[in-house]
Structures are given as structure tokens and as C-alpha cells.
C-alpha positions as CSV (number, residue, x, y, z in Angstrom):
1,M,28.1,1.9,25.2
2,N,27.7,5.5,23.6
3,K,24.5,5.2,21.3
4,N,25.7,7.8,18.9
5,S,28.6,5.6,18.2
6,N,26.7,2.7,16.9
7,L,27.2,3.0,13.1
8,Q,31.1,3.0,13.9
9,S,30.1,-0.1,16.0
10,Y,29.4,-2.1,13.0
11,P,32.1,-1.2,10.3
12,R,31.2,-4.2,8.0
13,Q,27.6,-3.0,7.6
14,Q,26.3,-3.6,4.2
15,S,26.1,-0.4,2.0
16,Y,22.8,1.0,2.0
17,L,22.1,0.6,-1.7
18,K,22.5,-2.8,-1.4
19,M,20.3,-3.0,1.6
20,L,17.7,-0.7,-0.4
21,I,17.5,-3.0,-3.4
22,A,17.2,-6.3,-1.4
23,A,14.4,-4.9,0.9
24,C,12.7,-3.2,-1.8
25,F,12.4,-6.1,-4.2
26,G,10.7,-8.2,-1.4
27,T,8.4,-5.2,-0.9
28,F,7.6,-5.0,-4.5
29,L,6.7,-8.7,-4.4
30,E,4.2,-8.2,-1.6
31,W,2.6,-5.2,-3.5
32,Y,2.3,-7.3,-6.5
33,D,0.7,-10.0,-5.1
34,F,-1.7,-8.2,-3.2
35,L,-2.6,-5.7,-5.8
36,T,-3.0,-8.1,-8.6
37,F,-6.1,-9.1,-6.9
38,G,-7.1,-5.7,-7.0
39,A,-6.5,-5.6,-10.6
40,L,-8.4,-8.4,-11.6
41,A,-11.7,-7.7,-9.6
42,V,-13.7,-7.2,-12.6
43,T,-12.7,-10.6,-13.7
44,F,-13.3,-12.4,-10.3
45,G,-16.8,-11.3,-9.8
46,P,-18.3,-13.4,-12.7
47,L,-15.6,-16.4,-12.2
48,F,-16.3,-16.7,-8.3
49,F,-19.5,-14.5,-7.3
50,P,-22.0,-15.3,-10.2
51,S,-24.5,-13.2,-10.2
52,N,-27.5,-11.8,-12.5
53,D,-26.6,-8.4,-11.3
54,P,-22.9,-7.3,-12.5
55,S,-22.9,-4.7,-9.6
56,S,-23.7,-7.3,-7.0
57,S,-20.8,-9.4,-8.5
58,L,-18.5,-6.6,-8.3
59,L,-19.3,-5.5,-4.9
60,A,-18.4,-9.4,-3.8
61,S,-15.5,-9.1,-5.7
62,L,-14.5,-5.6,-3.9
63,A,-15.4,-6.9,-0.7
64,T,-13.0,-10.1,-0.7
65,F,-10.2,-7.6,-1.7
66,G,-11.3,-5.6,1.4
67,V,-11.3,-8.8,3.5
68,G,-7.4,-8.9,2.9
69,M,-7.0,-5.4,4.0
70,I,-9.1,-6.0,7.2
71,V,-6.9,-8.6,8.4
72,R,-3.8,-6.5,7.8
73,P,-3.9,-5.1,11.5
74,I,-3.9,-8.5,12.8
75,G,-0.7,-9.5,11.1
76,A,0.9,-6.0,11.8
77,A,-0.2,-6.5,15.8
78,F,1.5,-10.2,15.6
79,F,4.6,-9.4,13.3
80,G,5.2,-6.1,14.6
81,S,5.8,-7.5,18.4
82,M,7.7,-10.2,16.8
83,G,10.1,-7.7,15.0
84,D,10.6,-5.9,18.4
85,R,11.3,-9.3,20.1
86,I,13.4,-11.1,17.4
87,G,14.6,-8.6,15.1
88,R,13.6,-6.9,11.6
89,K,15.2,-9.2,9.4
90,P,13.6,-12.6,10.6
91,V,10.0,-11.0,10.3
92,F,11.1,-10.2,6.6
93,M,11.5,-13.6,5.6
94,I,8.6,-15.1,7.2
95,T,6.1,-12.6,5.6
96,I,7.5,-13.0,2.2
97,S,7.2,-16.8,2.3
98,I,3.8,-16.6,3.5
99,M,2.5,-14.2,0.9
100,G,4.4,-15.6,-2.0
101,I,2.7,-19.2,-1.2
102,A,-0.8,-17.9,-0.7
103,T,-0.5,-16.2,-4.1
104,L,0.6,-19.0,-5.8
105,L,-2.2,-21.1,-4.8
106,V,-4.8,-18.4,-5.9
107,G,-3.7,-19.4,-9.3
108,F,-4.5,-23.2,-8.6
109,L,-8.3,-22.1,-7.4
110,P,-11.1,-23.8,-9.2
111,T,-13.9,-21.3,-9.9
112,Y,-17.7,-21.4,-9.0
113,A,-18.6,-23.3,-11.8
114,Q,-16.3,-26.3,-11.0
115,I,-16.9,-26.6,-7.4
116,G,-19.7,-24.0,-6.1
117,I,-19.5,-22.3,-2.9
118,L,-16.2,-23.7,-1.9
119,A,-14.6,-21.7,-4.7
120,P,-15.5,-18.4,-3.0
121,I,-14.5,-19.5,0.5
122,L,-11.1,-20.8,-0.7
123,L,-10.6,-17.3,-2.4
124,V,-11.4,-15.4,0.9
125,S,-9.1,-17.7,3.0
126,L,-6.2,-17.2,0.9
127,R,-7.0,-13.4,0.9
128,I,-6.9,-13.6,4.4
129,L,-3.3,-15.1,4.3
130,Q,-2.2,-12.5,2.0
131,G,-3.7,-9.8,4.2
132,F,-1.9,-11.2,7.3
133,S,1.4,-11.3,5.7
134,A,1.5,-8.0,4.3
135,G,0.6,-6.5,7.7
136,G,4.0,-7.6,9.0
137,E,5.9,-6.6,5.7
138,I,4.1,-3.1,4.9
139,G,5.3,-0.6,7.7
140,G,8.0,-3.2,9.0
141,G,10.1,-2.5,5.5
142,A,9.6,1.2,6.3
143,I,11.1,1.0,9.8
144,F,14.0,-1.4,8.5
145,L,15.1,1.0,5.9
146,A,14.7,4.2,8.3
147,E,17.0,2.6,11.0
148,H,19.7,1.9,8.2
149,A,19.2,5.1,6.3
150,G,21.3,7.5,9.1
151,E,20.4,11.0,9.6
152,K,20.8,12.8,6.6
153,N,18.4,12.6,3.8
154,R,16.4,10.0,5.3
155,G,13.1,11.5,3.6
156,F,14.7,11.0,0.3
157,K,16.5,7.4,0.8
158,T,13.6,5.7,2.1
159,S,11.2,7.1,-0.4
160,F,12.3,4.9,-2.8
161,L,10.5,2.0,-0.6
162,Q,7.4,3.6,-1.3
163,L,8.0,3.2,-5.2
164,M,7.2,-0.4,-4.6
165,G,3.5,0.2,-4.3
166,P,3.3,2.1,-7.7
167,F,5.5,-0.5,-9.2
168,G,3.5,-3.3,-8.1
169,I,0.6,-1.7,-9.7
170,L,2.5,-1.3,-12.8
171,A,3.8,-4.6,-13.1
172,S,0.6,-6.1,-12.3
173,T,-1.2,-3.7,-15.2
174,L,1.0,-4.3,-17.7
175,Q,1.1,-7.9,-17.4
176,I,-2.5,-8.0,-17.4
177,T,-2.7,-5.6,-20.4
178,L,-0.1,-7.9,-22.2
179,L,-2.1,-10.8,-21.7
180,Q,-5.4,-9.3,-22.6
181,R,-3.8,-8.2,-25.9
182,W,-2.3,-11.6,-26.5
183,L,-5.3,-13.8,-25.4
184,S,-8.9,-13.8,-26.7
185,A,-11.4,-12.6,-23.9
186,E,-12.8,-16.2,-23.5
187,E,-9.0,-17.5,-23.2
188,F,-8.2,-14.8,-20.6
189,Q,-11.7,-15.5,-18.8
190,A,-10.8,-19.4,-18.8
191,W,-7.3,-19.7,-17.9
192,G,-5.2,-16.4,-18.5
193,W,-6.3,-14.7,-15.4
194,R,-4.1,-17.5,-13.5
195,I,-0.7,-16.5,-14.9
196,P,0.1,-13.6,-12.9
197,F,-0.5,-15.9,-9.7
198,F,2.1,-18.3,-11.4
199,V,4.7,-15.7,-11.9
200,S,4.7,-14.4,-8.2
201,F,6.3,-17.9,-7.3
202,L,9.4,-16.9,-9.4
203,L,9.5,-13.4,-7.8
204,L,9.5,-15.3,-4.3
205,L,12.1,-17.2,-4.9
206,L,14.3,-14.1,-6.0
207,A,12.9,-12.3,-3.1
208,L,14.1,-15.1,-0.7
209,Y,17.5,-14.9,-2.3
210,F,18.2,-11.4,-2.0
211,R,16.4,-11.1,1.8
212,R,18.7,-13.6,2.9
213,T,21.9,-11.3,2.6
214,L,20.1,-8.4,4.5
215,E,21.8,-7.4,8.1
216,E,19.8,-6.4,11.0
217,T,19.7,-2.6,11.8
218,P,22.0,-0.8,13.8
219,A,19.1,0.3,16.2
220,F,18.0,-3.4,17.0
221,K,21.5,-4.3,17.4
222,E,21.7,-1.4,19.9
223,L,19.0,-2.8,21.8
224,Q,20.2,-6.6,21.9
225,T,23.7,-5.0,23.4
226,N,21.9,-3.1,26.1
227,S,19.2,-5.2,26.8
228,P,19.8,-9.0,25.5
229,K,16.3,-10.0,26.2
230,T,14.0,-7.7,24.1
231,E,10.3,-8.2,24.3
232,G,7.1,-7.2,22.1
233,Q,6.1,-4.0,23.0
234,L,2.4,-3.4,21.7
235,I,0.5,-3.7,25.1
236,N,3.0,-1.2,26.8
237,N,2.5,1.3,23.7
238,L,-1.3,1.3,24.4
239,R,-0.6,2.1,27.6
240,D,1.9,4.9,27.0
241,P,-0.4,8.3,26.5
242,E,2.6,10.0,24.4
243,I,2.9,7.0,22.1
244,R,-0.8,6.2,22.1
245,K,-1.2,9.7,20.9
246,K,1.3,9.5,18.3
247,M,-0.1,6.3,17.0
248,F,-3.5,7.9,16.6
249,L,-2.0,10.7,14.7
250,L,0.0,8.2,12.5
251,F,-3.3,5.9,12.1
252,F,-5.9,8.9,11.0
253,C,-3.4,11.5,9.3
254,V,-0.4,10.0,7.9
255,S,-1.7,6.6,7.1
256,G,-5.1,6.8,7.0
257,G,-5.1,9.7,4.4
258,G,-2.2,8.2,2.4
259,A,-4.5,5.0,2.2
260,V,-7.5,7.0,1.0
261,L,-5.6,8.7,-1.5
262,F,-3.8,5.5,-2.5
263,F,-7.0,3.5,-3.3
264,C,-9.0,6.3,-4.8
265,S,-6.2,7.2,-7.2
266,Q,-4.5,4.0,-7.8
267,V,-7.4,1.2,-7.3
268,Y,-10.6,2.5,-7.3
269,L,-10.3,5.2,-10.3
270,P,-9.4,2.4,-12.9
271,I,-12.4,0.3,-11.5
272,F,-14.6,3.9,-12.0
273,L,-13.4,4.7,-15.3
274,K,-13.9,1.0,-16.7
275,T,-17.2,0.0,-15.1
276,T,-19.1,3.7,-14.5
277,V,-17.6,6.0,-17.2
278,K,-17.3,2.8,-19.2
279,L,-14.0,3.8,-21.2
280,P,-12.1,1.1,-23.2
281,V,-10.3,-1.2,-20.9
282,E,-7.0,-0.5,-23.1
283,L,-7.2,3.0,-22.6
284,V,-7.5,2.9,-19.0
285,D,-4.7,0.7,-18.5
286,Q,-2.4,2.6,-20.6
287,L,-3.5,5.9,-18.7
288,S,-2.8,4.1,-15.5
289,V,0.6,3.1,-16.6
290,I,1.6,6.7,-17.3
291,S,0.1,8.0,-14.4
292,T,2.0,5.6,-12.3
293,L,5.3,6.4,-13.7
294,F,4.4,10.1,-12.9
295,L,3.6,9.1,-9.2
296,V,7.5,7.7,-8.9
297,T,8.9,10.8,-9.8
298,T,6.4,12.7,-7.2
299,I,7.3,10.3,-4.4
300,I,11.1,10.9,-4.8
301,F,10.4,14.6,-5.0
302,A,8.1,14.6,-1.9
303,G,10.7,12.5,0.2
304,W,13.3,15.0,-0.5
305,L,11.3,18.0,0.0
306,S,10.4,16.7,3.3
307,D,13.9,16.7,4.3
308,Q,14.1,20.4,3.3
309,V,11.1,21.8,4.9
310,G,10.0,19.2,7.2
311,R,7.5,16.3,7.2
312,K,4.4,18.2,8.5
313,P,4.1,20.6,5.6
314,V,4.3,18.1,2.9
315,I,1.8,16.0,4.7
316,T,-0.8,18.4,5.4
317,C,-0.5,19.9,1.9
318,G,-1.4,16.5,0.5
319,L,-4.4,16.0,2.6
320,F,-5.9,19.4,1.9
321,L,-5.4,19.0,-1.7
322,G,-6.8,15.4,-1.7
323,A,-9.8,16.8,0.2
324,A,-10.4,19.9,-2.2
325,L,-9.8,17.6,-5.7
326,I,-11.0,14.1,-5.1
327,L,-14.6,14.8,-5.9
328,P,-14.3,17.3,-8.6
329,A,-11.7,15.4,-10.4
330,F,-14.1,12.1,-10.5
331,W,-17.0,14.3,-11.5
332,M,-14.9,16.0,-14.4
333,M,-13.7,12.5,-15.6
334,Q,-17.5,11.2,-15.7
335,A,-18.5,14.3,-17.6
336,I,-15.8,13.9,-20.6
337,G,-16.6,10.1,-20.5
338,S,-20.4,10.9,-20.9
339,H,-19.7,11.9,-24.8
340,L,-18.1,9.1,-26.2
341,P,-16.4,8.7,-28.5
342,L,-13.5,10.5,-26.6
343,S,-11.4,13.1,-28.9
344,R,-7.5,13.3,-28.2
345,Q,-7.9,16.4,-26.2
346,D,-10.4,14.6,-23.8
347,I,-7.9,11.7,-23.1
348,N,-5.3,14.3,-22.5
349,I,-7.6,15.9,-19.9
350,I,-8.3,12.6,-18.3
351,G,-4.7,11.9,-18.2
352,C,-4.1,15.2,-16.6
353,I,-6.4,14.7,-13.7
354,M,-4.8,11.3,-13.3
355,F,-1.6,13.2,-13.1
356,G,-2.8,15.6,-10.4
357,L,-4.3,12.8,-8.2
358,S,-1.0,11.1,-8.4
359,F,1.0,14.0,-7.4
360,I,-1.3,14.3,-4.5
361,L,-0.6,10.9,-3.2
362,G,3.2,11.4,-3.8
363,L,3.2,14.1,-1.1
364,L,1.7,11.6,1.4
365,G,4.0,8.7,0.0
366,G,7.3,10.5,-0.1
367,P,7.9,11.1,3.8
368,Q,5.8,8.3,4.9
369,A,8.5,5.9,5.6
370,A,10.6,8.1,7.4
371,I,7.9,9.8,9.7
372,L,6.8,6.1,10.4
373,A,10.3,5.4,12.2
374,E,10.7,9.1,13.7
375,L,7.6,9.1,15.7
376,F,8.7,6.4,18.1
377,P,11.6,5.2,20.2
378,A,13.6,2.2,19.2
379,K,12.3,-0.4,21.5
380,S,8.7,-0.3,20.7
381,R,9.3,1.2,17.0
382,N,8.4,-1.8,15.1
383,S,4.8,-2.3,16.7
384,A,4.1,1.1,17.4
385,A,4.2,2.2,13.7
386,T,3.3,-1.1,12.0
387,F,0.1,-1.4,13.8
388,P,-1.6,1.9,13.2
389,H,-0.2,2.1,9.8
390,N,-1.8,-1.6,8.7
391,L,-5.1,-0.5,10.7
392,A,-5.5,2.6,8.5
393,A,-4.5,0.7,5.5
394,G,-6.7,-2.0,6.1
395,W,-9.9,-0.5,7.8
396,I,-9.8,2.8,6.2
397,G,-8.1,2.3,2.8
398,G,-9.0,-1.3,1.9
399,M,-12.7,-1.0,2.3
400,L,-12.8,2.5,0.4
401,P,-13.5,0.9,-3.0
402,F,-16.2,-1.3,-1.3
403,I,-18.0,1.8,0.6
404,V,-17.9,4.0,-2.1
405,A,-19.3,1.6,-4.8
406,W,-21.7,0.8,-1.7
407,G,-22.8,4.4,-1.6
408,N,-23.2,4.8,-5.3
409,Q,-25.3,2.0,-5.6
410,E,-27.7,2.7,-2.5
411,F,-28.1,6.3,-3.6
412,N,-28.3,5.4,-7.2
413,S,-25.3,7.7,-7.8
414,S,-22.0,7.3,-9.3
415,L,-20.0,10.0,-7.3
416,V,-21.9,10.2,-3.7
417,G,-19.9,7.6,-2.4
418,L,-16.8,9.7,-2.8
419,W,-17.9,12.3,0.0
420,Y,-16.5,9.7,2.5
421,P,-12.9,10.1,1.6
422,T,-13.3,13.7,0.9
423,A,-14.8,14.1,4.3
424,F,-11.9,12.0,5.8
425,L,-9.1,13.8,4.1
426,C,-10.5,17.1,5.5
427,S,-10.7,15.8,8.9
428,A,-7.3,14.5,8.9
429,G,-5.6,17.6,7.4
430,L,-7.2,19.5,10.2
431,I,-5.8,17.4,13.0
432,A,-2.5,17.1,11.4
433,F,-2.3,20.8,10.8
434,F,-3.3,21.4,14.7
435,F,-1.3,18.2,16.3
436,L,1.2,16.7,14.2
437,S,4.5,18.0,15.0
438,T,7.9,16.1,13.8
439,P,11.5,17.3,13.6
440,K,13.2,17.4,10.1
441,C,15.2,14.6,11.2
442,K,15.7,12.7,14.5
443,K,18.3,9.9,15.7
444,L,16.7,6.6,15.5
445,L,19.2,4.9,17.7
446,E,17.5,5.8,21.0
């Protein structure tokens, strides 16, 4: 069978728009569930990790957030191999179910004051389940859409999946902001923080409804036609020197760099502004919402741009800009915040800095879904892409807020910890510049 005729072999294939909506809705739920925990890190500290030292309580909460990221590679290895073996669609249904149930159960957890040490143990256990399922979803969704997207404008088409992270942040932040506005501080601390986790169950039902309509990708159908007995490829990938090299480049440059920028600008930055700079919580949440909306347009633009000039120039530009500007950006925001109360001009400057960081993140996020698929052959693509992608997001990005906060506390500085992401982005940019090589567009039915 001619591989290039594969799309014609499935004339009833669903429209890409319908496929995009169904896949994105489920991925949005994954991000919403996963990031709601991060948005409530300051709240979870005294509830589950009470301490006389607020900094220690926050560190424990951030470490629990990081635990979910650390287990993501395990989920990626498990579900990635499963996706190569049984198909992309079945894995989607399994991962979304695990994530939704684990998140719902967080809303029912008793606090430390009610059951003692068992409370943080249960919280960490559910966080591990969240991370395990996210490992199969995040990365796998990119492969799924890229294999459906065709060859033309693949970067632009798949960039919409990358919006689910910002939208997940936006939804969780808006919801928490509204709850804090409607409820008193005592009510929110007592029971209001549980509501976002209950809402996730309704989103889970909708996600399952949409996802059941998805069709398997043309690339996997082609594999089944040519070789009905498919198998997991992770071990074979690690033995192949060419694939192993590309997995490292994906891990360190594309996914690692993107994870560092994401967690610096979207997860750690709001915490920094609330706890270190001590800006009003409502102001930080409002600025976060606006900068996230700006990130949406940047991601789509960067995806389109990568179709025109190639993935590598866009990605390396984002890495070098991040390395050069992360530390000065945080320093400037701290300097402005040291002169409270803020003027309108001060707020505008902080907002512009947040916009700039969002733009840099978008340069990594826009081409990411396309390049995940383009680096690897179809038979090993799911496991070869999802494992290093989630390893980077989990071990590098997920632990970044904790490492930065720990470095700041250890050296009694609010900025010294940011040398870690700065050095990482600089190294990733240099490696990508010299060794990353990707075509503008590649056939994926190979």
C-alpha cells in the first residue's frame, strides 16, 4: 500500500476542526486539573502542611506540586508505549478518566487539622495519580493532532493544542479569583477552595462525551495495515543512536526549555508577586489573566511563523531571549514593588514585563506540538516523543518553583534561585543552535 495515499484511504475521516475541538477539550481538562493545584499552593500550605514558618509551609506545598510533575515521565513511559501498541485514542480515554477522578477526590480531602499526617499523605498520593495520567496525555495529544493535521500549516494547526495550558491557567485563576471575591477569606479557607475540584467532575463528563467521537490517526491506521501486530517501542528507541540523540534534543532544548519558561512565567511568577513582592492578590490575578490572553495570540503566531521559517529559528530565539531576560524581569518587578503603593505607571510596567515573558514562552510553545511528531518515525513516535517531553516537564519544569524558592531561602535572597533557569535556558539555546535540525514540514506517514 502506498503510504502517501493514506489520507485518501480513509475518505470518511472526521474534519480536522472537529478532531481539534475534541482533543483540545480533554487536554484543557488535564491542564485545568493539574494547574488548579499550583494556583492553590499558597492556600494548601497552612491547610495540609501547617508550620510556624510560612516559608516552610509554602515550600512543602510547592514540593507536593512538584511530586506530580516527577511521576509524569513514568506515566509517559507507560502510556506512550501503550499508544504505540494499541493506538492513540484508547490511551486518551484512560488518561482523562484517571485525571478527572483523582482531581475530584482532592476536593473531598480532610485537612491536617481534621485527620493529622494522613491528610498530606492522601494529598500527595492523589497528586501522584494526576501526574501519572498527565504523562500519557500531555505530549500524546500533540502526536494525535499532528498526525491528523497533514503537511500544510502543521505548526499553525497544532499550535491550538498548546493554548490549553494557558486556558487551563486562565480558567483556574478566574474561578479562584471569583470565589475569593464572593467568599470571605475564612469561608474560602474553610471550604471554598474545594469548589474548583468539584467543577472538574462536570468537565470530565463533557470531555469523555467529546473524546468518544475521536477517530484513530491515519499514521497508526497505516501501521496496523502494514503490521497488524504493533508493539511498544520505548526500549528500542533508547537502543537506536539516532532516535536517542533526537530524544535528548527534545528533552533538553524543546521540552526542557519550554517547561522552564512555562513554570517561570505562568506558575512561579504569580507566587513570586504575591509572596515576595507582596502585591495585592487581586491585582496579581488580574495581570495574570491579561498576560495569559496575550500568550494565546503569541502561541498561534509562533506556530504560524514556524511554518514559514522553520521550527529551529523560532525555538532557539525563544531560548536565548529567555536566558537573557528572566533574571532582569524579576529584578525589575521586585524593584517596582518595593515602593508601595503602586502607581498606575508601575502597574503598567509590571504588566508589560509579564507580556514580554509570555511572548518568549509563546515562541517555544507554538512550534512544540509539530516538532514533537516530526522528530520521530511513526512506529515509535508516541513513546519516543512523550517520554522525554514529560521527563523534561516533570523533572525540570515541575521542580523549578521549588528549586528557585529553595535557592532563595538558602542564600537569603529573593532572586538568586533564578540563576538556575537562566543557566539552563542559555545551555539549551546553545545546544539547539548547533545540533537541532528539523525540516519546515515532514510527512508523518513514515
